[in-house]
Structures are given as C-alpha cells and as structure tokens.
C-alpha positions as a printed Julia matrix, in Angstrom:
106×3 Matrix{Float64}:
  0.15    0.07   -0.28
  1.24    3.22   -1.36
  1.71    5.84    2.16
 -0.63    8.64    0.61
  1.55   11.32    2.65
  4.49   10.39    0.57
  2.6     9.91   -2.41
  2.26   11.52   -5.53
 -0.88   11.59   -7.15
 -1.73    8.45   -9.67
 -2.36   10.45  -12.65
 -0.11    9.89  -15.27
 -0.12   13.45  -16.35
  0.6    14.83  -12.95
  3.38   12.46  -12.61
  4.95   13.47  -16.33
  4.64   17.02  -15.26
  6.83   16.49  -12.08
  9.39   14.19  -13.83
  9.73   16.99  -16.84
 10.0    19.88  -14.37
 12.23   18.22  -12.25
 14.27   17.21  -15.13
 14.21   21.02  -16.33
 15.47   22.18  -12.92
 17.96   19.08  -13.06
 17.2    17.77   -9.98
 16.88   14.26   -9.4
 12.91   13.36   -9.31
 12.16    9.78   -7.44
  8.72    8.61   -8.78
  7.0     5.33   -7.61
  3.42    4.37   -9.03
  2.16    1.59   -7.89
 -0.97    0.93   -9.52
 -3.81   -2.15  -10.62
 -0.91   -2.9   -13.27
  2.01   -3.57  -11.0
  3.24   -6.77  -10.03
  6.41   -8.5    -8.99
  8.09  -11.58  -10.36
 10.14  -14.05   -8.59
 13.89  -14.01   -9.09
 15.32  -17.75   -9.4
 18.93  -17.23  -10.57
 21.96  -15.03  -10.9
 22.5   -14.62  -14.45
 25.26  -12.56  -16.29
 26.13  -12.47  -19.97
 29.32  -11.6   -21.28
 30.48  -11.29  -25.34
 33.9   -10.72  -25.94
 34.75   -9.42  -22.88
 31.76   -7.04  -22.27
 28.93   -7.63  -20.14
 25.47   -7.32  -21.68
 22.71   -5.97  -19.48
 19.88   -8.51  -19.47
 16.42   -7.56  -18.9
 14.49  -10.1   -16.18
 12.59  -12.17  -18.75
 15.4   -12.58  -20.75
 17.8   -13.72  -17.91
 14.86  -16.19  -16.8
 14.31  -17.53  -19.9
 17.77  -18.14  -20.82
 18.4   -20.12  -17.26
 15.35  -22.21  -17.87
 17.02  -23.38  -21.05
 19.91  -24.07  -19.88
 18.73  -25.69  -16.94
 16.36  -27.62  -18.94
 18.95  -28.65  -21.15
 21.44  -29.65  -18.09
 18.68  -31.74  -16.45
 18.79  -34.4   -19.57
 22.01  -34.89  -19.79
 23.87  -38.22  -18.78
 26.0   -38.16  -15.38
 24.07  -35.39  -13.81
 23.34  -36.76  -10.6
 20.53  -33.89   -8.82
 19.67  -30.41   -9.89
 22.72  -28.09  -10.9
 23.8   -25.17   -8.03
 25.91  -23.35  -10.39
 26.11  -23.95  -14.21
 28.82  -22.4   -16.75
 28.75  -22.23  -20.3
 31.41  -20.86  -22.67
 30.5   -20.79  -26.89
 33.71  -20.04  -28.92
 32.93  -19.04  -32.56
 35.2   -21.2   -34.28
 37.15  -19.48  -37.36
 35.81  -22.09  -39.66
 33.49  -24.72  -39.78
 34.32  -28.64  -38.82
 32.53  -31.44  -39.99
 31.5   -33.81  -36.9
 29.42  -36.75  -36.45
 26.14  -35.8   -34.37
 25.98  -38.6   -32.68
 29.27  -38.8   -31.42
 30.0   -36.79  -27.75
 33.39  -34.92  -27.61
C-alpha cells in the first residue's frame, strides 16, 4: 500500500509533469507508481552474460528464459545426479566450420 502522505498523485499527467519539471531544474526526481497493473515476479537465478569481454545487460525475462533453457538442457544430460547449483557455459566461434558426427560426444 502506498503511503498517501508521501505518494504523488497517480494521475499519469501529473506524474509526467513532475518528472519533466524536475528534469528541467536538473534535480533528481523519485517517482514510485504502484497501480493496479503493477506486479512482482520471482527471481530464481543470478545471471550474467558476457560477449567478447563485455557484460551485456539483460532484462528479467531474458535472464530467466536463458537460465531455464540451460537448466532444462542440463537436466536431460547423462551423468548429472542432481539439479546443479552453478552452471557455466562457454561458446567460442570457430574460424571455419568443422565436420563432426552428430551422434558422437566429445
């Protein structure tokens, strides 16, 4: 529940006006809007993605999707006795394609 003494009107026009006027004055404005459409989701994993040494920022949906896909693949592999706590995946592009037998494990 939003405390009405600290809350800004939930009228989107008034919120926008407050943010824009604060921006013009070069002040920091904190606006918290918790309306009927606001919801929270569970965070199930800590995730990071690095490409060529640069960390990519991923939104929650992409983070959870990647984590669940990798975890799903891991659970079907032979030799895994329990649900893993930590998974590391490295992908390196080859300079040129190499023919392999798809039924052979490395």
